[in-house]
KEPA-133385 format. One record per residue (C-alpha): x, y, z. Coordinates in steps of 0.25 Angstrom, whole numbers, plus 5000, padded with zeros to 4 digits. Example, Ala and Ser with C-alpha at 12.3 -4.5 7.8 and 13.67 -1.06 7.14 Angstrom:
504949825031 505549965029 
***
This chain:
530854805304 531654685298 531454645284 530854515288 529754585296 529054645283 528754505276 527254525276 527254665272 528254655261 527454555253 526054615256 525854665242 526354535235 525454455244 524254535240 524454515226 524754365228 523454345236 522554425226 521254345222 521354265210 520354255199 520354105199 520553995209 521254045222 522854025221 523553955232 523954045243 525154135240 526054065250 525853945242 526254005229 527753985226 527754085215 527554205225 528654265233 528954205247 528654335254 527254335247 526954195251 527354215265 526554335267 525354255261 525554145271 525754235283 524454305279 523654165280 524254125293 523654155307 524554215318 524454075325 524954005313 526054105310 526554085325 526653935323 527653955311 528654015321 528953875327 529953775322 528753675319 527853755311 526453685310 525653665298 524553765294 523553665287 522553775283 523653835274 524253705270 525553745277 526453625282 527153615295 528553665295 529753635304 530853735305 532253685306 533053555302 534453545306 535353525294 536753575297 537453465290 536253385285 534853375290 534953345305 534153255315 533753155304 533153065315 531853105320 530753035328 529553015318 528253005326 527552945314 528452825317 528152805331 529452875336 530352795327 531552865323 531652905308 533052915303 533152995290 534653015289 535153115278 536453175274 537353225285 538453315280 539753345288 539553445299 539553585296 541053615299 541253505289 540353565279 541053695281 542453635279 542153605265 542153755261 541353715249 540153805247 539553715235 539653585243 538953645255 537853695246 537653555242 537653505256 536553605260 535753565248 535853415252 535353455266 534253535260 533853415252 533853325263 533053415272 532053425262 532053265261 531853265276 530753365276 530053285266 530053175276 529753235289 529553395288 529153395303 530553355306 531453405295 531053545291 531653625279 532153745287 533653695290 534353745302 535653755295 536753795292 537453825305 538253955302 538753985316 540254015315 541153915321 541954015328 542353915340 542553775337 542153735351 540653765348 539853645349 539153665336 540353685328 539853565320 538753645315 539453765309 540253795297 541453885300 542053985309 542054085297 540754155293 541154175278 541354025276 540153995285 539254085276 539754025263 539453885268 538153905275 537653975263 537953865254 537353765263 536053845265 535953865250 536053715248 534953695259 534053795252 534153745238 534353835225 532853865223 532754015223 531354015229 531253895238 532153835249 532553685250 532753705265 532853835273 534253835280 534353915293 535653965298 536053925313 536253995323 536154145323 537154195329 538454165335 538054025340 539453965344 539353905358 538553805364 539053755377 538153725390 539053615395 539953615408 541053715405 540353775393 540053925390 538553925392 537353885384 537353935370 535953985373 536454075384 537754125379 537954245371 538854255359 539454395360 539654455346 540254585344 539654655331 540854615322 540854475326 539354465324 539354525310 540654485305 540654335310 539354275316 538354345307 539154325294 538954175296 537454195294 537354295284 537854235271 536854115270 535754205273 536154315264 536354205253 534954155255 535554025260 534854015273 533454055278 533654095292 534454085305 534254005318 534554095330 535554035339 535454005354 536554095359 536454245362 537254345354 537654465362 536754425374 535554405365 534854275361 535054265346 533554225345 533154365349 534154445341 533554535330 534754495322 533954375317 533054485310 533854605308 535254535304 534954395299 533654425290 534354535282 535454435278 534454365269 533554405258 532554305262 531554295274 532354215285 531754105294 532454115307 532354015318 532653995333 533553885339 532853785347 532153825360 532753965360 531354035362 531253965375 532753985378 532554135377 531454125388 532054015397 533453985401 534254005388 534754145383 534754185397 533254195398 533254305388 531754315389 531554265403 530354165401 529654245391 529454155379 528554245371 529554365372 530654265368 529854215356 529454355352 530954405352 531354295344 530354325333 530654475334 532154445332 531954355320 531754215324 530554155316 530454015321 530553955335 531253825337 530653775351 529853665357 530053565345 528853555337 527953625347 527553765344 526653805356 527653875364 528153965352 526753995347 526354035362 527554125364 527354195350 525854215353 526154275367 527254365361 526154415351 525154435363 526254515371 526654605359 528054545358 527754505344 526754545333 526154465323 527054525312 528254465320 527554325318 527254355304 528754395301 529254265308 528254175301 528554245288 529954205289 529654065291 528654055280 529554125270 530554005272 529453905272 528953965259 530353955252 530453805257 529153785248 528353755261 527153825254 527353795240 526253695235 527353595230 528353625242 529353695233 530453635225 531153565236 529953495241 530253385231 531553345239 531253205245 531953125256 532653055245 533753155246 534153125260 535453045261 535453035246 536652975238 537053115233 536953175247 537853065252 538853095241 538853245245 539053215260 540253135257 540853245248 540553355259 541053265270 542453245263 542553395259 542253435273 543553365279 544753445282 546153395281 546853455292 548253385291 548853295281 550353275282 551253175275 550153135265 549353065276 548053085268 547453045259 547452905262 547652795251 546552705249 546952565245 546452425247 547652405256 547552535264 547352515279 546652625287 546352625302 545152715305 545052745320 544552845330 543152875337 542552935324 543152825314 541952745313 540752835317 540052955312 539353055321 538253155319 537953275326 536853355332 536353415319 536753305310 535753205304 535853055305 536852985296 536152895285 537452815285 538852835290 540252815284 541152825295 542652855293 542952715295 541952665285 542452775275 543852735276 543552585275 542952615261 544252665256 545352595263 545852445262 545852415277 545252495288 545252475303 544352555312 544452585327 543652695335 544752715345 543752705356 544052635369 543152515372 542952515387 542052445397 541552525410 541552445423 540752485435 541852465445 540852455457 540152335451 541152285440 540052295430 540252355416 539352455409 538552375399 537852425386 536952325381 537052285367 535552335364 535852465371 535152525383 535552555397 537052535401 537252455414 538452425422 538152275422 539252205413 540052095419 541152105408 541652205398 540952145386 540452205374 539252265381 540152335391 541052395381 541052545376 541852615366 542252755371 542552875363 543153005370 542553125364 543353225373 542953305385 542853185394 541653135385 541652995379 540652905373 540452755376 539852665365 539452525368 540152415361 538952325362 538052415354 538752535349 537952635356 538352745366 538152765381 537152875383 536352945393 534952915390 534053025386 533052985396 534153015406 534352865410 535852845408 536652765403 536152705390 536852645378 535952685367 536552795358 537052775344 537852905345 538153015355 537053115351 535853195355 535653335361 536153275374 537353185370 537253085381 538252985375 539453055383 540152995394 541453015401 542352915409 543052985420 544252915426 544452915441 545652915450 545452765453 545452735438 543952715437 542952795428 541752875430 540752865419 540153005416 538953035408 539253165400 538053165390 537153275396 538053345405 537953495407 538153585420 536653575421 536553425418 535253355420 536153245427 536853345436 538053285442 537553145438 538453115426 539152995431 538752855429 538452765441 538052615440 536952555449 536852425455 536152365443 537152425434 536252535429 536952675426 536552805431 537152945433 537652995446 538753095451 540153075450 540353025464 539252925463 539752875449 540152735446 541652705443 541952625431 543152545426 543552575411 543952445405 544652465391 544152355382 544852415370 545752535367 545252625356 546652685354 547252545353 546252495343 546452625334 547952605335 547852465331 547052495319 548052615315 549252525316 548652425306 548352535296 549052625286 548252745290 547452775303 546252865302 545852925315 544452985316 544253065328 543453185332 542153225339 540753175342 539753285337 538853255349 539953255359 541053355355 540253485355 538953505348 537753595350 537653635365 539053595368 540353665364 541753605364 542653645375 543953625367 544353575353 545153455357 544953315352 544753205363 546153165368 545753025366 545553055351 546953125350 547553005357 546952905347 547552985336 548952985342 548852835345 548452805331 549452895325 550552835333 550152695327 549952745313 550652875308 549752875296 548552925305 547453015299 546553085309 545153125305 544553225315 543053225314 542353335321 541653465319 542553575325 543953615325 544853535334 546153555342 546853445334 548253495334 548753365340 548153285329 548653375318 550053355323 549853205326 549353155313 549653165298 548253195294 547053255300 545653265293 544453345300 543053325297 541753355303 540753245306 540353215292 539153135292 538853005284 539953015274 541053045284 541852915281 541752915266 542153065266 543353045275 543852925267 543653015254 544653115261 545553025268 545852945255 545953065246 544653045238 544253185242 545253295245 545053355259 544553495256 543953535269 544353665276 544153705290 543053805293 543553835307 544853865313 545453745321 546153795333 547253725340 546553735354 545253785360 546253875368 546353955355 544953995356 544254095364 543054065373 541954005365 540954115369 541954225363 541254255350 542054375346 542954305336 543654445333 544154465347 544454325351 545154295338 544254175334 544054095321 545054105310 544554255307 545254305320 546054195326 547554225326 548054095332 548653975324 547453875322 547653725321 546953735308 546553865301 545153895296 545053845281 546153745283 546153605276 547053525268 546953455255 547653325249 548253425239 548853555240 548553695234 549353815231 548853965230 549254065219 549354215220 548054275224 547454375214 546554485220 545654555209 545654695216 546654765225 545554845231 544054835232 542954925238 541954885248 541054835237 542154755230 542554615229 543954555228 544154435220 545354345223 545954235215 546954125220 547454015211 547553885219 548253765214 548253615218 549653585220 549453445225 549253315218 547753285219 546453365218 546053445230 545153555236 545653685241 544753795248 545353925244 545054025255 545054175254 545354255267 545554405269 546154495280 545854645282 547254715285 546654835292 545354855299 544854935311 544354805317 544954665319 544854585306 544954435304 546354375302 545754315289 544354305284 543854205274 543254275262 543054165251 543454025248 543353925237 543553775237 544253715225 544653585220 545953575211 546653455204 548153445206 548953555199 547653635196 547553785199 546253865201 546054015203 545154025215 544354155215 543854215228 543254345232 542954445243 541954555243 542454685250 541154675259 541754545264 542854625271 541754695279 541754695294 540854755305 541154895309 540754905323 540955055323 539855085313 539054955314 539254905299 540054825290 541354895285 542354855274 543654925278 544654985270 545854885270 546654785263 546154645264 547154525263 546554415255 547054275258 546854145250 547254005256 546853865260 546453915274 546454035283 547853985288 548453955274 548354075265 548954055251 548754185243 548454325247 548054465241 547454595246 546354685243 546154825248 544654855252 544254995250 543355005262 543155095273 543855135286 543055125298 543055265305 543255295319 542055255328 541055355331 540655335346 539755465345 538655385341 538055265349 539055145348 538555005351 539454955362 539554825355 540254885343 541554885351 542954855345 543454775357 542954735370 543254655383 542354585392 540954625387 539654555384 538854585372 537354595376 535954635371 535754785371 534254755373 533554615374 533354605359 534154715352 535554765352 536954735358 537654795371 538954765378 538954705392 540154765399 540754745413 541954785421 543054725411 542354765399 542954845388 542354895375 543254965364 542755055352 543955075343 544355205336 543255295340 543155445336 542855515349 542355655351 541255645361 541055685375 539955595380 539955445382 538655375382 538355235384 537055155384 537155045395 536254955402 536654905416 536054835429 537254895437 538155015436 539455025428 540355125421 540955145407 542255205404 542655255390 544155245387 545055285376 546055195368 546255085378 545455005388 546155085399 546255215391 545755345396 544355355401 543555465393 542155435399 541555355411 540055335412 539355265423 538355155420 537155145429 536155035432 535255055420 534254945425 534454835416 535254765405 534354825395 534054955402 535055055394 535455195399 536355295392 537555335401 538455445398 539855515402 540655625397 541855585388 543155665390 544455655381 543855575370 544155625356 544855575344 544955425340 545055325351 544755185355 543655185365 543555085376 542355065386 542655005399 541654965410 541254945424 540054865428 539254775420 538254835410 537854845395 538254955385 537454965372 538055095366 538955215369 539355345362 540355455364 539855585359 
***
């Protein structure tokens, strides 16, 4: 029984005392008494609720319970870099759209690139304040449980949701997410400002369901060998929970080792013990249906009640499904109770978790608790704007600065050209809020320079239907686009931006709106202010034909199962109206160039002292939730624009604005200065000007490795960072920019490292001191990073591993001794031979520097740990506890518990350094066919010491022990298992 399933019993005595009759007037119910322990209050409230009422609490929209004075409660408000989705339809205003725009901070990779724990706690606090402000306005829309931070590790920069996470490193992710969570929760020891929930447990790092993709995220499995699961993926989640800086987790869409995360008992047995509080875990949207329908490979084959019951048993407390309608969830849970799949105690447990967090939020306090006084006045306050500008500037990473290209000199006579597709626009993302205002790069630089010229670098074109001679026309008031223009006037002109991959946008000159496929499936319209929405329908392509004509392709909602089928090409009717058809029936268009975007940008650059080219991504087009990137390249047209501007003006600075590492080697070599930033919200332009003109020293550092090319990466579905050599931890190639990299406008030198102990025990701590001196001519910031490397180990260990860091600011000529530390327990890794954490006896190299690739000071400490003994295969060994493998699948042992290894004819499992003395090999297998296992020594093709036949056991969960005699296996050997046939192996032994 898990700790969480004893909530009611644990407080029985305290509750009896609390509910004892009073001599005078009856006191308020115990659940309304802030002076009582949370567990006592929750137990009291549970005792007053009917079973039906408790069941209704398990849906995202918890209804009010008037008889007890309990208000309605909405689970979940997105808040990854500010409160999201701040435009909502208000039924009270007859369907009018209410805009309540608040602070939108830089995207999460930008927040992480600050490497500033204190700053991120302030960011979290503002998000918590504004969430309270929104909640005070419309609690049914903006709840106080925040679905943030996202702590999924950024192991692959092609992941579409890279914009939501912090880092490829679990230690850095843990430090930063803890700070943000602490800020969101507030500092009151008994009450929560808001209740942050970590997303998405576990190993959620691929999305794609587009043509050529890897498969839907809700049907693919993230295969995690035990070391990767514990040392990498879980380590991103445990710090914030252990520090009481988060109140639960959201399970992820994907499967882990073949099992949907929503029915994985880890949610209860692994996650909950990390925290000293009761956790409130939630499902991702629609998953309970997915488990029973098409997602997750029909895990429950249409049985919704069984799916709901399994989720609750696994540790999910709340169902996110059917928007604000709870009838299905209530019905499934009641059916599960009737069928004996759940007991009322299971409902009590889940409801108790929910009520525990609601109690801490002040939901049942007579005055709403200390944070109930926060009003909507906090939203987009002057103080929040100031912090946003500070954070946005600190998030920027200077990647190159040669010949003193930066900072720029601001003067009344300075002339700057600001060009490029992102020069005068700001983009939001799927989980971003509406911008209350927006300072574009052009606007920010205009406020600092004497003379500024702008150009977006977009080609202005007109498209003429060659069959009729009529031009596509976008009326000034917006609406349907028709091919009825006689000339290429203003209403017939479109500015095009190439976003790569054959996708471009067409913005009408007449009204500044984008061509879009209409959501009522009546293309083509001209109504969108920006590319956005779940189905981003502002995406088109112009495909040049052999005769010089073009086909106009609609790419907005295109998948292999597209609702449009093959009908993705534009055809004009006799009346000029547009529809979609097949490629063969599509209209052919002429592309008239009205204005060359490159020529316009070059002309602006020639007349300026400095050219600033702002390029990058559109967050709704270049990868996002549900869509991974296929490569890391910039659009060729953007690279060509930079080269043309650089040829016209050697003093060219490139600002790269996107949310993921980019294969920008050609840009790095081409231009004197390269600055990277995420999409940064309303203050982008002001913060960019602060950095470009030197008011702020660039202090951002990369939280991900920047690879030279996507070819340097393994398949996105390969989650084994150890074997594949992924992330800075295990990558041995030469990156474009290493993890932790970033330049300053000044320079720093490191003195000799002092280590306070030459050796430590397994419970010891080593303290490291490094003097750092500002050797430049201006004040600046440095992030001092401490890494370690274990010299000897039974197992493969990281090349380097971040252990501590501190961000400091120094005036020129000043020195500061930076004190860092590492606990011996931090050196632990997962020992697969015994299924536990181990600190090995070894020398640890300690390395301090300005990045993982720039080590400036070194030292050592000898850790007096243990030596991992030879494997004991005489006891049952889990097959998944291998040391190496080839061509295997990691699969569920049973439907809901345990792991097994799926093998085939080319599969191989290695178990290193085993002490052998047994004479019988036994394996637990499940198979729907026949096969064979061979036990070999010392090499994949080494001598065979046992061969066992695998029968058809009758099903993938029908296990049977198979045995064979072992001959000639004594002493210490590496043991290899090779296979014939397809089946699962759960455990084996040689005894």
